[in-house]
LOROMAR-268533 format. One record per residue (C-alpha): residue number from 0; residue in one letter; x, y, z. Coordinates in Angstrom, 3 decimals, m for minus. Example, Ala and Ser with C-alpha at 12.3 -4.5 7.8 and 13.67 -1.06 7.14 Angstrom:
<rs>
<r nr="0" rest="A" px="12.300" py="m4.500" pz="7.800"/>
<r nr="1" rest="S" px="13.670" py="m1.060" pz="7.140"/>
</rs>
This chain:
<rs>
<r nr="0" rest="X" px="16.284" py="48.826" pz="114.173"/>
<r nr="1" rest="X" px="15.776" py="46.479" pz="116.919"/>
<r nr="2" rest="X" px="12.074" py="45.196" pz="116.808"/>
<r nr="3" rest="X" px="9.735" py="42.156" pz="117.049"/>
<r nr="4" rest="X" px="9.017" py="39.696" pz="119.541"/>
<r nr="5" rest="X" px="11.725" py="37.406" pz="118.324"/>
<r nr="6" rest="X" px="14.226" py="39.532" pz="120.228"/>
<r nr="7" rest="X" px="13.926" py="39.010" pz="124.001"/>
<r nr="8" rest="X" px="17.224" py="40.550" pz="125.136"/>
<r nr="9" rest="X" px="20.186" py="42.606" pz="123.953"/>
<r nr="10" rest="X" px="22.983" py="40.682" pz="125.615"/>
<r nr="11" rest="X" px="24.710" py="40.060" pz="122.259"/>
<r nr="12" rest="X" px="25.300" py="43.790" pz="121.824"/>
<r nr="13" rest="X" px="27.557" py="44.013" pz="124.703"/>
<r nr="14" rest="X" px="30.722" py="44.764" pz="122.821"/>
<r nr="15" rest="X" px="28.944" py="47.557" pz="120.719"/>
<r nr="16" rest="X" px="30.587" py="50.991" pz="121.857"/>
<r nr="17" rest="X" px="29.161" py="53.407" pz="119.331"/>
<r nr="18" rest="X" px="26.114" py="53.737" pz="116.728"/>
<r nr="19" rest="X" px="26.806" py="55.797" pz="113.742"/>
<r nr="20" rest="X" px="23.135" py="56.165" pz="112.830"/>
<r nr="21" rest="X" px="19.747" py="55.821" pz="114.488"/>
<r nr="22" rest="X" px="19.022" py="53.413" pz="117.329"/>
<r nr="23" rest="X" px="15.383" py="52.291" pz="117.110"/>
<r nr="24" rest="X" px="13.863" py="50.086" pz="119.651"/>
<r nr="25" rest="X" px="10.459" py="49.470" pz="118.415"/>
<r nr="26" rest="X" px="7.055" py="47.177" pz="118.644"/>
<r nr="27" rest="X" px="8.385" py="44.512" pz="121.171"/>
<r nr="28" rest="X" px="6.135" py="43.012" pz="123.714"/>
<r nr="29" rest="X" px="8.839" py="40.819" pz="125.636"/>
<r nr="30" rest="X" px="11.803" py="43.049" pz="125.891"/>
<r nr="31" rest="X" px="12.189" py="44.168" pz="129.489"/>
<r nr="32" rest="X" px="15.516" py="45.514" pz="129.573"/>
<r nr="33" rest="X" px="18.233" py="47.373" pz="127.492"/>
<r nr="34" rest="X" px="20.922" py="45.551" pz="129.291"/>
<r nr="35" rest="X" px="23.413" py="44.723" pz="126.739"/>
<r nr="36" rest="X" px="23.806" py="48.311" pz="125.322"/>
<r nr="37" rest="X" px="25.878" py="49.175" pz="128.387"/>
<r nr="38" rest="X" px="29.028" py="50.112" pz="126.326"/>
<r nr="39" rest="X" px="27.718" py="52.504" pz="123.842"/>
<r nr="40" rest="X" px="28.752" py="56.028" pz="124.580"/>
<r nr="41" rest="X" px="27.638" py="57.646" pz="121.184"/>
<r nr="42" rest="X" px="24.832" py="57.648" pz="118.948"/>
<r nr="43" rest="X" px="25.287" py="59.352" pz="115.797"/>
<r nr="44" rest="X" px="21.905" py="60.212" pz="114.488"/>
<r nr="45" rest="X" px="18.811" py="59.554" pz="116.768"/>
<r nr="46" rest="X" px="17.284" py="57.330" pz="119.356"/>
<r nr="47" rest="X" px="13.891" py="56.263" pz="119.070"/>
<r nr="48" rest="X" px="12.128" py="53.912" pz="121.775"/>
<r nr="49" rest="X" px="8.599" py="53.157" pz="121.049"/>
<r nr="50" rest="X" px="5.803" py="50.738" pz="121.730"/>
<r nr="51" rest="X" px="7.601" py="48.337" pz="123.954"/>
<r nr="52" rest="X" px="4.946" py="46.952" pz="125.981"/>
<r nr="53" rest="X" px="7.155" py="45.821" pz="129.011"/>
<r nr="54" rest="X" px="10.124" py="47.934" pz="129.012"/>
<r nr="55" rest="X" px="10.172" py="49.640" pz="132.390"/>
<r nr="56" rest="X" px="13.348" py="52.042" pz="132.169"/>
<r nr="57" rest="X" px="16.320" py="53.151" pz="129.889"/>
<r nr="58" rest="X" px="18.844" py="51.522" pz="132.080"/>
<r nr="59" rest="X" px="21.516" py="50.050" pz="129.841"/>
<r nr="60" rest="X" px="22.038" py="53.241" pz="128.155"/>
<r nr="61" rest="X" px="23.881" py="54.599" pz="131.163"/>
<r nr="62" rest="X" px="27.134" py="55.623" pz="129.427"/>
<r nr="63" rest="X" px="25.811" py="57.245" pz="126.336"/>
<r nr="64" rest="X" px="26.618" py="60.965" pz="126.466"/>
<r nr="65" rest="X" px="25.664" py="62.268" pz="122.998"/>
<r nr="66" rest="X" px="22.788" py="61.616" pz="120.694"/>
<r nr="67" rest="X" px="22.661" py="63.228" pz="117.012"/>
<r nr="68" rest="X" px="25.117" py="65.632" pz="115.518"/>
<r nr="69" rest="X" px="22.862" py="67.347" pz="113.272"/>
<r nr="70" rest="X" px="19.646" py="69.022" pz="112.669"/>
<r nr="71" rest="X" px="16.652" py="66.594" pz="112.391"/>
<r nr="72" rest="X" px="18.283" py="64.175" pz="114.940"/>
<r nr="73" rest="X" px="17.057" py="63.847" pz="118.389"/>
<r nr="74" rest="X" px="15.024" py="61.687" pz="120.827"/>
<r nr="75" rest="X" px="11.643" py="60.147" pz="120.456"/>
<r nr="76" rest="X" px="10.055" py="58.135" pz="123.295"/>
<r nr="77" rest="X" px="6.391" py="56.947" pz="122.712"/>
<r nr="78" rest="X" px="3.795" py="54.536" pz="123.263"/>
<r nr="79" rest="X" px="5.814" py="52.347" pz="126.046"/>
<r nr="80" rest="X" px="2.971" py="51.139" pz="128.296"/>
<r nr="81" rest="X" px="5.299" py="50.086" pz="131.358"/>
<r nr="82" rest="X" px="7.832" py="52.755" pz="131.166"/>
<r nr="83" rest="X" px="7.895" py="54.457" pz="134.369"/>
<r nr="84" rest="X" px="11.311" py="56.291" pz="134.480"/>
<r nr="85" rest="X" px="13.732" py="57.560" pz="132.069"/>
<r nr="86" rest="X" px="16.585" py="56.398" pz="134.231"/>
<r nr="87" rest="X" px="19.446" py="55.582" pz="131.919"/>
<r nr="88" rest="X" px="19.803" py="58.825" pz="130.076"/>
<r nr="89" rest="X" px="21.540" py="60.624" pz="133.153"/>
<r nr="90" rest="X" px="24.797" py="61.038" pz="131.203"/>
<r nr="91" rest="X" px="23.279" py="62.582" pz="127.930"/>
<r nr="92" rest="X" px="24.265" py="66.199" pz="127.879"/>
<r nr="93" rest="X" px="23.870" py="66.946" pz="124.314"/>
<r nr="94" rest="X" px="21.351" py="65.892" pz="121.427"/>
<r nr="95" rest="X" px="21.406" py="66.941" pz="118.006"/>
<r nr="96" rest="X" px="17.815" py="67.834" pz="117.619"/>
<r nr="97" rest="X" px="14.431" py="67.820" pz="119.007"/>
<r nr="98" rest="X" px="12.857" py="65.984" pz="122.062"/>
<r nr="99" rest="X" px="9.568" py="64.107" pz="121.614"/>
<r nr="100" rest="X" px="7.998" py="61.814" pz="124.529"/>
<r nr="101" rest="X" px="4.422" py="61.039" pz="124.718"/>
<r nr="102" rest="X" px="1.834" py="58.276" pz="125.092"/>
<r nr="103" rest="X" px="3.736" py="56.571" pz="128.171"/>
<r nr="104" rest="X" px="0.942" py="56.375" pz="130.371"/>
<r nr="105" rest="X" px="2.700" py="55.332" pz="133.791"/>
<r nr="106" rest="X" px="5.665" py="57.744" pz="133.365"/>
<r nr="107" rest="X" px="5.458" py="59.863" pz="136.478"/>
<r nr="108" rest="X" px="8.470" py="62.142" pz="135.927"/>
<r nr="109" rest="X" px="11.407" py="63.086" pz="133.557"/>
<r nr="110" rest="X" px="14.082" py="62.040" pz="135.958"/>
<r nr="111" rest="X" px="17.067" py="60.968" pz="134.291"/>
<r nr="112" rest="X" px="17.268" py="64.209" pz="131.924"/>
<r nr="113" rest="X" px="18.947" py="66.297" pz="134.671"/>
<r nr="114" rest="X" px="22.063" py="66.904" pz="132.517"/>
<r nr="115" rest="X" px="20.518" py="68.044" pz="129.593"/>
<r nr="116" rest="X" px="21.199" py="71.506" pz="128.807"/>
<r nr="117" rest="X" px="20.036" py="72.445" pz="125.255"/>
<r nr="118" rest="X" px="17.636" py="70.761" pz="122.728"/>
<r nr="119" rest="X" px="18.157" py="72.128" pz="119.371"/>
<r nr="120" rest="X" px="14.723" py="71.330" pz="118.005"/>
<r nr="121" rest="X" px="11.027" py="71.158" pz="119.252"/>
<r nr="122" rest="X" px="10.292" py="70.022" pz="122.730"/>
<r nr="123" rest="X" px="6.954" py="68.313" pz="122.711"/>
<r nr="124" rest="X" px="5.494" py="66.318" pz="125.712"/>
<r nr="125" rest="X" px="2.078" py="64.774" pz="125.298"/>
<r nr="126" rest="X" px="m0.274" py="62.292" pz="126.379"/>
<r nr="127" rest="X" px="1.633" py="61.137" pz="129.572"/>
<r nr="128" rest="X" px="m1.300" py="60.763" pz="131.825"/>
<r nr="129" rest="X" px="0.593" py="60.159" pz="135.007"/>
<r nr="130" rest="X" px="3.357" py="62.655" pz="134.330"/>
<r nr="131" rest="X" px="3.257" py="65.092" pz="137.433"/>
<r nr="132" rest="X" px="6.601" py="67.110" pz="137.225"/>
<r nr="133" rest="X" px="8.889" py="68.628" pz="134.459"/>
<r nr="134" rest="X" px="11.483" py="69.595" pz="137.129"/>
<r nr="135" rest="X" px="14.313" py="67.176" pz="135.455"/>
<r nr="136" rest="X" px="14.388" py="69.953" pz="132.590"/>
<r nr="137" rest="X" px="15.547" py="72.556" pz="134.767"/>
<r nr="138" rest="X" px="19.113" py="73.012" pz="133.335"/>
<r nr="139" rest="X" px="17.621" py="73.033" pz="129.586"/>
<r nr="140" rest="X" px="18.261" py="76.794" pz="128.951"/>
<r nr="141" rest="X" px="17.276" py="76.612" pz="125.092"/>
<r nr="142" rest="X" px="15.316" py="74.902" pz="122.390"/>
<r nr="143" rest="X" px="14.867" py="75.458" pz="118.819"/>
<r nr="144" rest="X" px="11.385" py="75.110" pz="117.831"/>
<r nr="145" rest="X" px="8.006" py="74.619" pz="119.087"/>
<r nr="146" rest="X" px="7.285" py="74.140" pz="122.710"/>
<r nr="147" rest="X" px="4.092" py="72.098" pz="123.403"/>
<r nr="148" rest="X" px="2.859" py="70.428" pz="126.228"/>
<r nr="149" rest="X" px="m0.423" py="68.485" pz="125.571"/>
<r nr="150" rest="X" px="m2.982" py="65.975" pz="126.884"/>
<r nr="151" rest="X" px="m1.026" py="65.402" pz="130.351"/>
<r nr="152" rest="X" px="m3.600" py="64.841" pz="132.764"/>
<r nr="153" rest="X" px="m1.855" py="64.748" pz="135.995"/>
<r nr="154" rest="X" px="0.513" py="67.804" pz="135.255"/>
<r nr="155" rest="X" px="m0.051" py="70.642" pz="137.650"/>
<r nr="156" rest="X" px="2.651" py="73.013" pz="136.809"/>
<r nr="157" rest="X" px="5.164" py="73.987" pz="134.267"/>
<r nr="158" rest="X" px="8.078" py="74.490" pz="136.830"/>
<r nr="159" rest="X" px="11.320" py="72.914" pz="135.045"/>
<r nr="160" rest="X" px="10.793" py="74.913" pz="131.989"/>
<r nr="161" rest="X" px="11.663" py="78.216" pz="133.872"/>
<r nr="162" rest="X" px="15.256" py="78.429" pz="132.590"/>
<r nr="163" rest="X" px="14.398" py="78.146" pz="128.787"/>
<r nr="164" rest="X" px="15.500" py="81.292" pz="126.817"/>
<r nr="165" rest="X" px="12.198" py="82.612" pz="125.560"/>
<r nr="166" rest="X" px="13.977" py="83.851" pz="122.313"/>
<r nr="167" rest="X" px="14.765" py="80.259" pz="121.468"/>
<r nr="168" rest="X" px="11.018" py="79.285" pz="121.364"/>
<r nr="169" rest="X" px="9.252" py="79.484" pz="117.905"/>
<r nr="170" rest="X" px="5.644" py="78.812" pz="119.005"/>
<r nr="171" rest="X" px="3.911" py="77.726" pz="122.287"/>
<r nr="172" rest="X" px="1.027" py="75.225" pz="122.511"/>
<r nr="173" rest="X" px="m0.278" py="74.209" pz="125.892"/>
<r nr="174" rest="X" px="m3.671" py="72.530" pz="126.096"/>
<r nr="175" rest="X" px="m5.830" py="69.563" pz="127.312"/>
<r nr="176" rest="X" px="m3.767" py="69.354" pz="130.253"/>
<r nr="177" rest="X" px="m6.798" py="68.870" pz="132.990"/>
<r nr="178" rest="X" px="m4.907" py="69.736" pz="136.109"/>
<r nr="179" rest="X" px="m2.612" py="72.118" pz="134.776"/>
<r nr="180" rest="X" px="m3.013" py="75.582" pz="136.687"/>
<r nr="181" rest="X" px="0.505" py="76.951" pz="136.994"/>
<r nr="182" rest="X" px="2.006" py="78.346" pz="133.660"/>
<r nr="183" rest="X" px="3.551" py="81.575" pz="134.806"/>
<r nr="184" rest="X" px="7.108" py="80.338" pz="134.786"/>
<r nr="185" rest="X" px="9.960" py="82.813" pz="133.563"/>
<r nr="186" rest="X" px="10.252" py="81.223" pz="130.014"/>
<r nr="187" rest="X" px="6.430" py="81.404" pz="129.224"/>
<r nr="188" rest="X" px="5.946" py="84.935" pz="130.873"/>
<r nr="189" rest="X" px="9.091" py="86.080" pz="128.804"/>
<r nr="190" rest="X" px="7.515" py="84.520" pz="125.621"/>
<r nr="191" rest="X" px="4.088" py="86.082" pz="126.082"/>
<r nr="192" rest="X" px="5.737" py="89.456" pz="126.462"/>
<r nr="193" rest="X" px="7.358" py="89.213" pz="123.152"/>
<r nr="194" rest="X" px="5.873" py="86.505" pz="121.092"/>
<r nr="195" rest="X" px="7.504" py="85.339" pz="117.877"/>
<r nr="196" rest="X" px="5.019" py="82.725" pz="116.700"/>
<r nr="197" rest="X" px="1.790" py="80.735" pz="117.264"/>
<r nr="198" rest="X" px="0.334" py="80.887" pz="120.896"/>
<r nr="199" rest="X" px="m2.289" py="78.084" pz="121.807"/>
<r nr="200" rest="X" px="m3.261" py="77.906" pz="125.385"/>
<r nr="201" rest="X" px="m6.691" py="76.386" pz="126.318"/>
<r nr="202" rest="X" px="m8.511" py="73.460" pz="127.836"/>
<r nr="203" rest="X" px="m6.279" py="73.373" pz="131.001"/>
<r nr="204" rest="X" px="m7.592" py="74.429" pz="134.420"/>
<r nr="205" rest="X" px="m8.098" py="77.628" pz="136.135"/>
<r nr="206" rest="X" px="m4.939" py="79.933" pz="136.080"/>
<r nr="207" rest="X" px="m3.831" py="78.332" pz="132.760"/>
<r nr="208" rest="X" px="m7.093" py="78.066" pz="130.776"/>
<r nr="209" rest="X" px="m6.257" py="80.782" pz="128.541"/>
<r nr="210" rest="X" px="m3.497" py="83.010" pz="127.213"/>
<r nr="211" rest="X" px="m5.199" py="85.876" pz="128.943"/>
<r nr="212" rest="X" px="m5.188" py="83.961" pz="132.402"/>
<r nr="213" rest="X" px="m1.186" py="83.073" pz="131.871"/>
<r nr="214" rest="X" px="m0.531" py="86.879" pz="131.116"/>
<r nr="215" rest="X" px="m2.590" py="87.925" pz="134.175"/>
<r nr="216" rest="X" px="m0.690" py="85.533" pz="136.619"/>
<r nr="217" rest="X" px="2.521" py="86.821" pz="135.182"/>
<r nr="218" rest="X" px="1.868" py="90.226" pz="136.082"/>
<r nr="219" rest="X" px="0.474" py="89.232" pz="139.423"/>
<r nr="220" rest="X" px="3.903" py="87.175" pz="140.220"/>
<r nr="221" rest="X" px="6.690" py="88.616" pz="138.179"/>
<r nr="222" rest="X" px="9.201" py="85.883" pz="137.631"/>
<r nr="223" rest="X" px="11.957" py="88.221" pz="136.282"/>
<r nr="224" rest="X" px="14.096" py="90.633" pz="137.977"/>
<r nr="225" rest="X" px="17.755" py="90.908" pz="136.991"/>
<r nr="226" rest="X" px="19.168" py="92.695" pz="140.119"/>
<r nr="227" rest="X" px="17.094" py="90.351" pz="142.485"/>
<r nr="228" rest="X" px="18.569" py="87.016" pz="140.644"/>
<r nr="229" rest="X" px="21.999" py="88.350" pz="140.303"/>
<r nr="230" rest="X" px="22.246" py="89.286" pz="143.865"/>
<r nr="231" rest="X" px="20.950" py="85.842" pz="145.134"/>
<r nr="232" rest="X" px="23.389" py="83.376" pz="146.582"/>
<r nr="233" rest="X" px="22.539" py="79.857" pz="147.514"/>
<r nr="234" rest="X" px="25.153" py="77.892" pz="149.241"/>
<r nr="235" rest="X" px="26.547" py="75.485" pz="149.547"/>
<r nr="236" rest="X" px="25.207" py="73.776" pz="146.270"/>
<r nr="237" rest="X" px="25.944" py="70.974" pz="146.602"/>
<r nr="238" rest="X" px="24.273" py="70.933" pz="150.092"/>
<r nr="239" rest="X" px="24.470" py="68.298" pz="152.806"/>
<r nr="240" rest="X" px="22.988" py="69.234" pz="155.960"/>
<r nr="241" rest="X" px="22.457" py="73.151" pz="155.963"/>
<r nr="242" rest="X" px="21.783" py="75.780" pz="153.336"/>
<r nr="243" rest="X" px="22.113" py="79.427" pz="153.665"/>
<r nr="244" rest="X" px="20.461" py="82.082" pz="151.136"/>
<r nr="245" rest="X" px="21.547" py="85.632" pz="150.995"/>
<r nr="246" rest="X" px="20.591" py="88.457" pz="148.723"/>
<r nr="247" rest="X" px="22.888" py="91.467" pz="148.257"/>
<r nr="248" rest="X" px="20.423" py="94.270" pz="146.786"/>
<r nr="249" rest="X" px="18.490" py="94.892" pz="150.025"/>
<r nr="250" rest="X" px="15.366" py="92.961" pz="148.917"/>
<r nr="251" rest="X" px="13.909" py="90.844" pz="151.553"/>
<r nr="252" rest="X" px="13.388" py="87.080" pz="151.294"/>
<r nr="253" rest="X" px="9.828" py="86.230" pz="152.178"/>
<r nr="254" rest="X" px="9.322" py="82.738" pz="151.508"/>
<r nr="255" rest="X" px="11.553" py="79.510" pz="150.493"/>
<r nr="256" rest="X" px="10.108" py="76.185" pz="148.793"/>
<r nr="257" rest="X" px="11.772" py="73.201" pz="147.626"/>
<r nr="258" rest="X" px="10.200" py="70.706" pz="145.317"/>
<r nr="259" rest="X" px="11.374" py="67.135" pz="144.665"/>
<r nr="260" rest="X" px="11.693" py="65.748" pz="141.002"/>
<r nr="261" rest="X" px="8.111" py="64.587" pz="140.872"/>
<r nr="262" rest="X" px="6.856" py="68.301" pz="141.659"/>
<r nr="263" rest="X" px="5.909" py="67.586" pz="145.365"/>
<r nr="264" rest="X" px="6.690" py="70.623" pz="147.828"/>
<r nr="265" rest="X" px="9.176" py="69.018" pz="150.399"/>
<r nr="266" rest="X" px="9.886" py="72.261" pz="152.323"/>
<r nr="267" rest="X" px="8.103" py="75.391" pz="152.734"/>
<r nr="268" rest="X" px="9.602" py="78.005" pz="155.119"/>
<r nr="269" rest="X" px="8.019" py="81.375" pz="155.992"/>
<r nr="270" rest="X" px="9.414" py="83.430" pz="157.909"/>
<r nr="271" rest="X" px="12.698" py="82.542" pz="156.973"/>
<r nr="272" rest="X" px="15.355" py="81.251" pz="159.552"/>
<r nr="273" rest="X" px="18.954" py="80.493" pz="158.585"/>
<r nr="274" rest="X" px="20.623" py="78.105" pz="158.105"/>
<r nr="275" rest="X" px="17.801" py="76.058" pz="156.419"/>
<r nr="276" rest="X" px="17.978" py="72.334" pz="157.452"/>
<r nr="277" rest="X" px="18.066" py="70.033" pz="154.407"/>
<r nr="278" rest="X" px="19.497" py="67.014" pz="156.308"/>
<r nr="279" rest="X" px="16.143" py="65.093" pz="156.111"/>
<r nr="280" rest="X" px="16.304" py="65.093" pz="152.229"/>
<r nr="281" rest="X" px="17.621" py="62.104" pz="150.144"/>
<r nr="282" rest="X" px="20.644" py="62.876" pz="147.811"/>
<r nr="283" rest="X" px="19.210" py="64.119" pz="144.633"/>
<r nr="284" rest="X" px="18.481" py="67.193" pz="142.271"/>
<r nr="285" rest="X" px="15.638" py="69.489" pz="143.659"/>
<r nr="286" rest="X" px="14.100" py="72.823" pz="142.950"/>
<r nr="287" rest="X" px="14.407" py="75.621" pz="145.301"/>
<r nr="288" rest="X" px="12.126" py="78.720" pz="144.879"/>
<r nr="289" rest="X" px="13.140" py="81.866" pz="146.568"/>
<r nr="290" rest="X" px="10.484" py="84.588" pz="146.885"/>
<r nr="291" rest="X" px="10.567" py="88.185" pz="147.951"/>
<r nr="292" rest="X" px="7.513" py="90.383" pz="148.090"/>
<r nr="293" rest="X" px="7.352" py="91.141" pz="144.418"/>
<r nr="294" rest="X" px="9.511" py="88.383" pz="142.865"/>
<r nr="295" rest="X" px="10.343" py="84.788" pz="142.690"/>
<r nr="296" rest="X" px="13.322" py="82.754" pz="141.390"/>
<r nr="297" rest="X" px="13.778" py="79.144" pz="140.815"/>
<r nr="298" rest="X" px="17.021" py="77.436" pz="140.634"/>
<r nr="299" rest="X" px="18.341" py="73.869" pz="140.847"/>
<r nr="300" rest="X" px="19.593" py="72.621" pz="144.122"/>
<r nr="301" rest="X" px="21.589" py="69.356" pz="144.641"/>
<r nr="302" rest="X" px="21.503" py="67.509" pz="147.866"/>
<r nr="303" rest="X" px="24.239" py="65.074" pz="148.334"/>
</rs>
């Protein structure tokens, strides 16, 4: 455990390459950087970063690729008053347990988690009052536990949770998100169709203020159509200046939207002209939403 105000920097740990147990960085009002942890590639049990008043990012953990090897391990990031980004976790592809992030008041997005593909435990996002986007979670395809999004005042959409397999969700809790109106993403709609556990949806805003509202939105704008999605081709991906979209099953593409990592719509095209010009975008990870008359599909788009 690294904690207490007598620790002002981590430079003395520069030769450390692996941690067999937990890495806990806790209750520090002066530690502004994780520099010194730069050579760590593996954390054997869990990572907890909590109540560090001036820590602004997780840079220093950039070489970590794996966190946790068994059930009950995972990541907890909470109570960090100045943490504005999760930059530093870009190379983490696997964790051994759940992911809990909360009470980080200036965190605006989850950028840094783009390479995470599965969370073998709960996913709990709560009380991040400036969080506006979950888009960085677009590559997560499964969790093994409760999916909870609670008390995030600025969050308007659950886009980014689209690709989670509904069968991997044990229960669903979405409440006290004052701006949240778009909850009809594929994973949520699929879970509501065949629920396997508790459902709590309330005290959000219109469109996501109750289970019935979300179910109604799922029916109005279906988010799953296998033939549409399997026939959809977006290329090249990675793109540089131009992007082409084709569909093989006869469906007509009516609208294309592209969102950045903080959930802002940076392109809206209707009607569709090809190629789509993406030369004005900065390199990074985006979400592209392709719509037909009856269906929509969201995929990750890389601009290089």
